C-alpha positions as CSV (number, residue, x, y, z in Angstrom):
1,X,47.7,19.6,-12.9
2,X,48.7,17.6,-15.6
3,X,49.0,14.6,-14.2
4,X,51.5,11.6,-15.8
5,X,51.6,8.2,-15.0
6,X,54.4,6.2,-16.2
7,X,53.6,3.2,-18.6
8,X,55.5,0.2,-19.0
9,X,56.3,-0.9,-22.3
10,X,55.1,-4.3,-22.6
11,X,55.8,-4.9,-26.4
12,X,57.8,-3.0,-29.3
13,X,56.4,-4.1,-32.9
14,X,58.2,-3.0,-36.0
15,X,55.1,-2.3,-38.2
16,X,56.9,-0.5,-41.3
17,X,60.9,0.4,-42.6
18,X,59.8,3.3,-40.4
19,X,57.3,3.1,-37.6
20,X,56.6,1.1,-34.3
21,X,53.5,-0.5,-32.4
22,X,54.0,0.6,-28.6
23,X,52.0,-2.0,-26.1
24,X,51.4,0.0,-22.8
25,X,50.5,-1.2,-19.5
26,X,49.5,1.9,-17.0
27,X,50.4,0.8,-13.1
28,X,48.4,-1.6,-11.3
29,X,45.7,0.3,-9.2
30,X,45.8,2.8,-12.2
31,X,44.3,1.2,-15.0
32,X,40.7,3.3,-15.0
33,X,42.7,6.9,-15.3
34,X,43.5,4.7,-19.2
35,X,40.2,4.0,-20.1
36,X,39.8,5.5,-23.4
37,X,37.0,6.0,-26.1
38,X,37.6,5.1,-29.5
39,X,39.8,7.7,-31.5
40,X,41.5,9.1,-28.6
41,X,45.1,9.9,-28.0
42,X,47.6,9.9,-25.4
43,X,50.4,12.6,-24.6
44,X,53.9,11.7,-23.4
45,X,56.5,13.6,-22.1
46,X,60.4,13.2,-22.2
47,X,63.6,15.0,-21.8
48,X,66.0,15.4,-24.3
49,X,69.4,17.1,-23.7
50,X,67.8,18.9,-20.6
51,X,64.7,19.9,-22.3
52,X,60.9,18.4,-21.9
53,X,59.8,17.3,-25.1
54,X,55.9,16.7,-25.3
55,X,54.2,14.5,-27.9
56,X,50.6,13.1,-28.9
57,X,50.1,9.6,-30.5
58,X,46.7,8.1,-31.0
59,X,45.8,5.1,-29.5
60,X,45.1,2.0,-32.3
61,X,43.7,-0.1,-30.6
62,X,39.6,-1.2,-30.0
63,X,37.9,-0.4,-26.7
64,X,37.2,-3.9,-25.6
65,X,40.3,-5.1,-26.9
66,X,41.8,-5.4,-23.6
67,X,45.1,-3.6,-24.6
68,X,46.5,-0.2,-24.8
69,X,48.5,0.5,-28.2
70,X,49.6,3.6,-30.1
71,X,51.3,3.9,-33.4
72,X,53.8,5.9,-34.0
73,X,55.8,6.7,-37.2
74,X,59.5,8.3,-37.6
75,X,59.3,11.7,-38.5
76,X,62.5,13.3,-39.9
77,X,64.2,15.7,-37.3
78,X,61.8,14.8,-34.6
79,X,63.3,13.6,-31.4
80,X,60.5,11.3,-29.6
81,X,59.9,9.3,-32.9
82,X,63.1,8.9,-33.9
83,X,63.7,7.6,-29.8
84,X,60.9,5.4,-30.0
85,X,61.6,4.0,-33.3
86,X,65.1,3.5,-33.2
87,X,66.0,3.3,-29.1
88,X,62.8,2.3,-27.3
89,X,62.7,-1.1,-25.7
90,X,60.0,-3.2,-23.9
91,X,60.7,-3.2,-20.1
92,X,61.3,0.7,-20.1
93,X,58.6,3.3,-19.1
94,X,57.1,6.1,-21.0
95,X,54.9,9.4,-18.8
96,X,52.1,10.0,-20.4
97,X,48.6,11.6,-19.8
98,X,45.1,10.2,-19.5
99,X,43.4,9.8,-23.0
100,X,42.0,12.7,-24.0
101,X,40.1,13.7,-27.5
102,X,36.9,13.9,-29.3
103,X,37.6,12.3,-32.7
104,X,34.3,10.1,-32.3
105,X,31.1,9.6,-32.3
106,X,28.8,8.4,-29.4
107,X,28.1,4.5,-29.9
108,X,24.9,3.1,-30.6
109,X,24.8,-0.8,-30.2
110,X,21.2,-1.3,-32.3
111,X,22.2,1.4,-35.1
112,X,23.1,0.6,-38.7
113,X,25.2,3.1,-39.2
114,X,27.8,3.9,-42.4
115,X,31.1,5.3,-41.9
116,X,33.5,7.0,-43.4
117,X,37.2,7.0,-42.8
118,X,39.7,8.9,-44.8
119,X,43.6,8.2,-43.4
120,X,46.6,9.3,-45.1
121,X,49.9,8.2,-43.7
122,X,50.2,7.4,-40.1
123,X,46.7,9.1,-39.7
124,X,45.6,5.4,-39.9
125,X,46.5,5.4,-36.2
126,X,43.3,6.8,-34.6
127,X,41.2,5.0,-37.7
128,X,42.2,1.6,-36.4
129,X,40.9,2.3,-33.0
130,X,37.3,3.9,-34.6
131,X,37.1,0.6,-37.0
132,X,37.6,-2.0,-34.9
133,X,35.4,-0.1,-31.8
134,X,32.9,0.2,-34.2
135,X,32.3,-2.8,-36.4
136,X,32.5,-4.8,-32.3
137,X,29.8,-2.3,-30.9
138,X,27.4,-1.5,-33.8
139,X,26.6,-5.1,-35.3
140,X,24.6,-3.6,-37.9
141,X,27.1,-0.1,-39.0
142,X,29.5,-0.6,-41.3
143,X,32.9,0.9,-42.3
144,X,34.9,1.9,-45.7
145,X,38.2,3.1,-45.4
146,X,39.8,5.1,-48.2
147,X,43.7,5.2,-47.1
148,X,46.3,7.1,-48.8
149,X,49.9,6.5,-49.0
150,X,53.4,6.7,-51.0
151,X,53.7,3.5,-51.2
152,X,52.3,-0.4,-50.2
153,X,55.3,-0.5,-48.3
154,X,54.9,2.7,-46.3
155,X,51.3,1.1,-45.4
156,X,50.5,1.0,-41.5
157,X,49.0,-1.7,-40.2
158,X,48.4,-3.2,-43.7
159,X,48.3,-7.2,-42.1
160,X,45.9,-6.1,-39.7
161,X,43.4,-4.3,-41.6
162,X,43.0,-6.9,-44.1
163,X,42.4,-9.6,-41.1
164,X,39.5,-7.0,-40.3
165,X,38.2,-7.3,-43.6
166,X,37.7,-10.8,-43.5
167,X,36.5,-10.8,-40.4
168,X,34.3,-8.6,-41.0
169,X,32.9,-9.5,-44.5
170,X,30.9,-7.1,-46.3
171,X,30.9,-4.5,-43.6
172,X,34.3,-3.4,-43.8
173,X,35.7,-2.1,-47.2
174,X,39.3,-0.6,-47.5
175,X,40.6,1.9,-50.7
176,X,43.7,1.9,-51.0
177,X,45.0,5.1,-52.8
178,X,48.9,5.3,-53.7
179,X,51.2,7.7,-55.1
180,X,53.4,4.8,-56.7
181,X,53.0,1.7,-57.6
182,X,48.6,1.7,-58.4
183,X,47.9,0.2,-62.0
184,X,44.6,2.1,-62.0
185,X,44.6,5.5,-62.2
186,X,41.5,5.9,-60.3
187,X,43.7,4.6,-57.1
188,X,47.2,6.1,-58.0
189,X,48.0,9.6,-56.9
190,X,47.1,11.9,-53.5
191,X,44.1,11.9,-51.5
192,X,42.9,15.5,-53.0
193,X,39.7,16.7,-53.4
194,X,39.5,16.1,-57.5
195,X,40.5,12.3,-56.3
196,X,37.8,12.3,-54.0
197,X,34.8,13.3,-56.3
198,X,36.2,10.5,-58.9
199,X,35.8,7.9,-55.9
200,X,33.2,9.6,-54.9
201,X,31.5,8.5,-58.5
202,X,31.8,5.2,-58.3
203,X,33.5,3.8,-55.3
204,X,32.2,5.2,-51.9
205,X,28.5,6.0,-51.2
206,X,29.0,9.2,-49.7
207,X,25.0,10.0,-49.9
208,X,23.9,7.4,-47.2
209,X,26.9,7.7,-45.4
210,X,26.1,8.8,-41.3
211,X,29.7,10.1,-40.4
212,X,32.8,10.6,-42.0
213,X,36.4,10.8,-40.1
214,X,39.1,12.5,-41.7
215,X,43.2,12.0,-40.3
216,X,46.1,13.5,-41.7
217,X,48.3,16.3,-43.4
218,X,46.2,19.3,-43.3
219,X,46.1,19.9,-47.1
220,X,44.4,16.2,-47.4
221,X,41.5,16.7,-44.9
222,X,40.5,20.1,-46.6
223,X,40.3,18.7,-49.9
224,X,38.3,15.4,-48.2
225,X,36.3,17.5,-46.5
226,X,35.6,20.3,-49.6
227,X,34.5,17.2,-51.9
228,X,32.0,15.5,-49.0
229,X,30.3,18.6,-48.7
230,X,30.0,19.4,-52.4
231,X,28.1,15.8,-52.6
232,X,26.2,17.0,-49.8
233,X,27.1,15.9,-46.8
234,X,26.3,17.6,-43.3
235,X,29.5,19.6,-42.2
236,X,28.5,18.7,-38.9
237,X,28.7,14.8,-39.5
238,X,32.6,15.6,-41.0
239,X,35.2,15.3,-38.0
240,X,38.8,15.9,-37.9
241,X,42.3,14.8,-36.2
242,X,45.3,16.8,-37.9
243,X,48.5,15.1,-37.4
244,X,50.5,17.4,-34.6
245,X,53.7,16.6,-37.2
246,X,52.4,18.8,-39.6
247,X,52.6,22.2,-37.4
248,X,56.2,21.6,-35.6
249,X,56.2,24.5,-33.4
250,X,53.0,27.4,-32.4
251,X,51.3,28.8,-35.5
252,X,52.6,32.1,-36.4
253,X,51.3,35.0,-34.1
254,X,49.2,38.0,-35.5
255,X,51.1,41.0,-35.2
256,X,49.9,43.2,-32.2
257,X,47.7,45.9,-33.2
258,X,49.0,49.3,-33.9
259,X,46.6,50.9,-31.6
260,X,48.2,48.4,-28.5
261,X,49.9,49.9,-25.5
262,X,53.3,48.6,-25.4
263,X,54.2,46.7,-22.3
264,X,50.4,46.3,-21.5
265,X,49.1,43.3,-19.9
266,X,46.0,41.7,-18.7
267,X,45.2,40.2,-15.2
268,X,44.6,36.6,-15.8
269,X,42.9,34.0,-13.1
270,X,43.8,30.6,-14.1
271,X,41.3,28.0,-12.2
272,X,43.1,24.2,-12.3
273,X,42.0,21.7,-9.9
274,X,39.9,23.8,-8.2
275,X,42.7,26.1,-7.3
276,X,42.8,29.7,-8.8
277,X,46.0,31.7,-9.3
278,X,46.6,34.7,-10.3
279,X,49.4,36.3,-13.2
280,X,49.8,38.5,-15.7
281,X,50.1,38.5,-19.7
282,X,51.5,40.7,-21.9
283,X,49.3,41.4,-24.6
284,X,50.5,40.6,-27.9
285,X,53.0,38.5,-26.7
286,X,52.5,35.8,-25.1
287,X,49.6,33.2,-25.0
288,X,47.7,32.1,-21.8
289,X,49.4,29.1,-21.6
290,X,52.8,30.3,-22.1
291,X,51.8,33.2,-19.0
292,X,50.4,30.0,-17.2
293,X,53.7,28.4,-17.3
294,X,55.6,31.3,-17.0
295,X,53.7,31.9,-13.3
296,X,54.7,28.1,-12.5
297,X,51.0,27.2,-13.0
298,X,51.4,23.1,-14.2
299,X,49.0,23.7,-17.1
300,X,48.4,20.7,-19.4
301,X,49.7,20.9,-23.0
302,X,51.1,19.0,-25.7
303,X,52.1,20.4,-29.4
304,X,51.1,24.0,-28.6
305,X,50.5,24.5,-32.2
306,X,46.4,24.2,-31.9
307,X,46.2,20.7,-32.7
308,X,46.0,18.2,-29.9
309,X,43.5,19.9,-27.6
310,X,45.8,18.9,-24.4
311,X,45.3,22.2,-23.6
312,X,42.1,23.1,-24.4
313,X,40.0,25.6,-21.3
314,X,37.3,27.6,-21.0
315,X,37.2,31.5,-21.0
316,X,34.5,32.3,-18.5
317,X,35.3,36.2,-18.5
318,X,36.4,38.4,-20.8
319,X,37.8,37.8,-24.3
320,X,40.6,36.2,-26.5
321,X,41.9,35.8,-29.8
322,X,42.4,32.5,-31.0
323,X,45.0,32.3,-33.5
324,X,44.7,28.6,-35.0
325,X,42.4,25.8,-34.0
326,X,43.2,22.8,-35.8
327,X,40.7,20.2,-32.4
328,X,38.1,22.2,-31.6
329,X,33.9,21.4,-32.7
330,X,32.5,24.7,-33.4
331,X,29.9,23.9,-30.6
332,X,32.5,24.3,-27.9
333,X,34.0,27.4,-29.4
334,X,30.7,28.7,-29.3
335,X,30.2,27.6,-25.8
336,X,33.8,29.3,-24.3
337,X,36.4,26.7,-24.9
338,X,39.6,27.8,-26.0
339,X,43.0,26.4,-27.4
340,X,45.1,28.2,-24.4
341,X,48.5,27.7,-26.4
342,X,46.8,29.6,-29.0
343,X,44.5,32.2,-27.2
344,X,46.1,35.5,-26.7
345,X,44.0,38.2,-24.3
346,X,41.9,41.1,-25.8
347,X,40.7,42.2,-22.1
348,X,42.2,43.6,-19.7
349,X,41.1,41.1,-17.6
350,X,40.2,37.4,-17.9
351,X,39.4,33.9,-16.4
352,X,40.2,30.8,-17.8
353,X,38.7,27.6,-16.3
354,X,40.9,24.5,-17.6
355,X,38.4,22.5,-14.9
356,X,34.7,22.9,-17.1
């Protein structure tokens, strides 16, 4: 069951002209459900004109900060982000699922590791959580952030980042790359592969980095990743978190194969919260998630675009085609995990387990 809790909004802070930071408090007695790992996100739900909308936003607080915060940037045409920026006030409540996500590396308090972070726009939100947590929990580690924005006015958490640089002097460094306003060509433009190549030559030490975290629009992430790998970084050390807003709906589904029988169905067993339910899935027309929801199975989901991993489950029998995957690591796919919103049955029978 996709369990939601009513979180009370204790503070709404305007961060930039088009972004807010919400401080949230879980219900009394449910605090443990909202203990998070650095880099994780919350999935919210709200009804707009009778239609339920779900959106995921990254937590932007350190694990030991003692608060729960998310940053929400207003998106043109975005119902949820517009409501949060224009109407939401302290004292109201928002329904949210417990924290999820794998955008992190296990902490090692005695380690001396070098982290790289690459953020574009509001991709800074999970990076704030990573930076604050790593610098606090690993006193010998360093963190270098390369942060791309349209202009200085668009920089989210600008004051907080400067404060962190002063507190962790010598251990935390920031390189701002702006599409406008930058006087030096190296720091002007977008975070492309070419820009990263130039930065790696003089400002960013890729050779001695242990991890790289990238969050932003897909083209930026691909360019940064290619540049990192070209400079010798192991692909397993590169971790991604894609903007959900970059994928407004479900990724375009592949056309059914010419040999598929019209009206063919798959018998599916869905395991959720220890209970097994059966449903039929129209081959080539329905994803596993769509069929589960149509059968009134309360399966978890958020973006329906293969971005957030909220709908993650394990395929324990049968085969599926996963049309898009921006959230699962290669090792998870190898172990049989799928994004049910993007998975379409290939076999006549499948068993999908949300509990594993």
